[in-house]
C-alpha positions as CSV (number, residue, x, y, z in Angstrom):
1,M,4.7,0.0,-26.0
2,D,3.1,-1.8,-28.9
3,D,5.4,-4.8,-28.9
4,Q,3.5,-8.0,-27.8
5,N,6.7,-9.8,-26.9
6,L,7.7,-7.0,-24.5
7,F,4.3,-7.2,-22.8
8,A,4.4,-11.0,-22.6
9,G,7.9,-10.8,-21.1
10,F,6.7,-8.2,-18.6
11,L,3.9,-10.5,-17.5
12,T,6.3,-13.4,-17.1
13,N,9.3,-11.7,-15.5
14,V,7.8,-8.9,-13.4
15,I,4.3,-10.2,-12.6
16,A,5.6,-13.8,-12.5
17,L,2.4,-14.9,-14.3
18,D,2.7,-18.4,-15.9
19,Q,-0.7,-18.0,-17.6
20,R,0.2,-14.9,-19.5
21,D,-1.4,-16.2,-22.7
22,A,-4.8,-15.9,-21.0
23,I,-4.2,-12.2,-20.3
24,N,-2.7,-11.6,-23.8
25,E,-5.7,-13.2,-25.5
26,N,-8.5,-11.8,-23.3
27,V,-7.4,-8.6,-21.7
28,A,-4.5,-7.0,-23.7
29,S,-1.5,-8.0,-25.7
30,T,0.5,-4.8,-25.5
31,F,1.2,-2.1,-22.9
32,R,-0.8,0.4,-24.9
33,G,-3.8,-1.9,-25.0
34,F,-3.3,-2.7,-21.3
35,Q,-3.2,1.0,-20.5
36,H,-6.7,1.4,-22.1
37,T,-8.1,-1.6,-20.1
38,S,-10.4,-1.0,-17.2
39,E,-10.5,-2.8,-13.9
40,D,-14.0,-3.9,-14.8
41,E,-12.7,-5.6,-17.9
42,I,-10.1,-7.5,-15.8
43,N,-12.8,-8.5,-13.3
44,S,-15.1,-9.7,-16.2
45,F,-12.2,-11.7,-17.6
46,L,-11.6,-13.4,-14.2
47,K,-15.2,-14.1,-13.7
48,G,-15.5,-15.6,-17.2
49,N,-12.3,-17.6,-16.8
50,N,-13.4,-19.0,-13.5
51,S,-16.7,-20.0,-15.0
52,I,-15.0,-21.7,-18.0
53,N,-12.6,-23.5,-15.7
54,S,-15.5,-25.6,-14.4
55,N,-15.9,-27.1,-17.9
56,R,-12.2,-27.7,-18.5
57,T,-10.2,-30.7,-17.7
58,A,-7.6,-30.3,-14.9
59,A,-4.8,-29.9,-17.4
60,Q,-6.6,-27.2,-19.3
61,R,-7.6,-25.0,-16.4
62,V,-6.2,-21.5,-16.2
63,F,-5.5,-20.4,-12.6
64,I,-4.5,-16.8,-11.9
65,E,-3.6,-16.3,-8.3
66,P,-5.0,-13.3,-6.4
67,H,-1.6,-11.7,-5.9
68,H,-1.1,-11.7,-9.7
69,I,-4.4,-9.9,-10.1
70,Q,-3.4,-7.4,-7.4
71,S,-0.1,-6.8,-9.2
72,I,-1.8,-6.4,-12.6
73,K,-4.3,-3.9,-11.1
74,A,-1.5,-2.0,-9.4
75,I,0.4,-1.7,-12.6
76,L,-2.7,-0.6,-14.5
77,F,-3.4,2.0,-11.8
78,E,0.1,3.3,-12.1
79,L,0.0,3.4,-15.9
80,K,-3.4,5.3,-15.9
81,D,-2.1,7.7,-13.2
82,R,1.0,8.5,-15.3
83,Q,-1.1,8.8,-18.4
84,Q,-3.0,11.6,-16.7
85,C,0.3,13.4,-16.0
86,N,1.5,12.7,-19.5
87,S,4.6,10.9,-18.1
88,S,4.2,7.3,-19.3
89,P,7.1,5.1,-18.2
90,S,9.3,3.3,-20.6
91,V,9.2,-0.5,-21.0
92,D,12.7,-0.6,-19.4
93,M,11.3,1.2,-16.3
94,L,8.4,-1.2,-16.0
95,N,10.7,-4.2,-16.4
96,M,12.8,-2.9,-13.5
97,I,9.9,-3.2,-11.0
98,D,11.0,-5.5,-8.2
99,L,9.1,-7.0,-5.3
100,E,9.6,-3.9,-3.1
101,A,8.4,-1.6,-5.8
102,M,5.4,-3.8,-6.5
103,T,4.4,-3.8,-2.9
104,L,4.5,0.0,-2.9
105,L,2.4,0.2,-6.1
106,K,-0.2,-2.1,-4.5
107,A,-0.2,0.0,-1.3
108,A,-0.6,3.2,-3.3
109,R,-3.6,1.8,-5.2
110,V,-5.3,0.6,-2.1
111,E,-4.7,3.9,-0.3
112,S,-6.2,5.8,-3.3
113,L,-9.2,3.5,-3.4
114,N,-9.8,4.0,0.3
115,A,-9.4,7.7,0.0
116,E,-11.9,7.8,-2.9
117,K,-14.4,5.7,-0.8
118,A,-14.0,8.1,2.1
119,R,-14.6,11.1,-0.2
120,N,-17.7,9.5,-1.7
121,S,-19.2,8.6,1.7
122,V,-19.0,12.1,3.2
123,T,-22.4,13.7,3.5
124,L,-23.0,17.3,4.5
125,G,-26.0,17.5,6.8
126,S,-28.1,20.5,7.2
127,P,-28.3,22.1,10.7
128,K,-31.5,21.4,12.7
129,T,-33.5,24.6,13.2
130,H,-35.3,25.1,16.5
131,S,-36.1,28.1,18.7
132,R,-32.7,28.1,20.5
133,N,-30.5,28.4,17.3
134,L,-32.8,30.2,14.8
135,E,-30.7,33.3,14.5
136,H,-27.5,31.2,14.0
137,V,-28.9,29.1,11.1
138,Q,-28.4,30.8,7.8
139,T,-28.4,29.2,4.4
140,I,-25.6,29.7,1.9
141,S,-27.8,31.7,-0.4
142,E,-28.7,34.2,2.5
143,R,-25.0,34.7,3.2
144,I,-24.2,35.2,-0.5
145,T,-27.1,37.6,-0.9
146,W,-26.2,39.7,2.2
147,T,-22.5,39.7,1.2
148,H,-23.4,40.8,-2.4
149,L,-25.8,43.6,-1.1
150,W,-23.2,44.8,1.4
151,S,-20.5,44.9,-1.3
152,Q,-22.8,46.8,-3.7
153,Q,-23.7,49.3,-1.0
154,N,-20.1,49.9,-0.1
155,S,-19.1,50.3,-3.7
156,I,-22.0,52.8,-4.3
157,D,-20.9,54.8,-1.2
158,L,-17.4,54.9,-2.4
159,H,-18.5,56.2,-5.8
160,H,-20.7,58.9,-4.2
161,K,-17.9,60.1,-2.0
162,R,-15.8,61.2,-5.0
């Protein structure tokens, strides 16, 4: 995981990234370093790279296609997910990723991001109180208090019956 040549070979062979040197120099040079990279760091690199490209000659410009970035982020997502489960893949496993597997990794990342957005956008509203539903509206604390008092009363009664 710490071999720079293995990571460079992965970027070339699996991601099909011609500009792997830009990633190696600015984002990470090994799988272990890549695993500790955030998506924000990748986005910052891209923004900076695009800004610098405007000052470069045509021959010096570094273009990284959007599908390459999607692939890099999908692999990063998978590595971080496996790291949380303490089941990091081997370099051989990563090098065996083909187009179909990459498509599945991208889809899993997008699905997870959408699910997280949905979870974060859920808001719990409070019921509107008016004269027609007043007896039906109880707060959580009232329910807990009444449940607690009821259970204490029942436990006291049980002890007195002995």
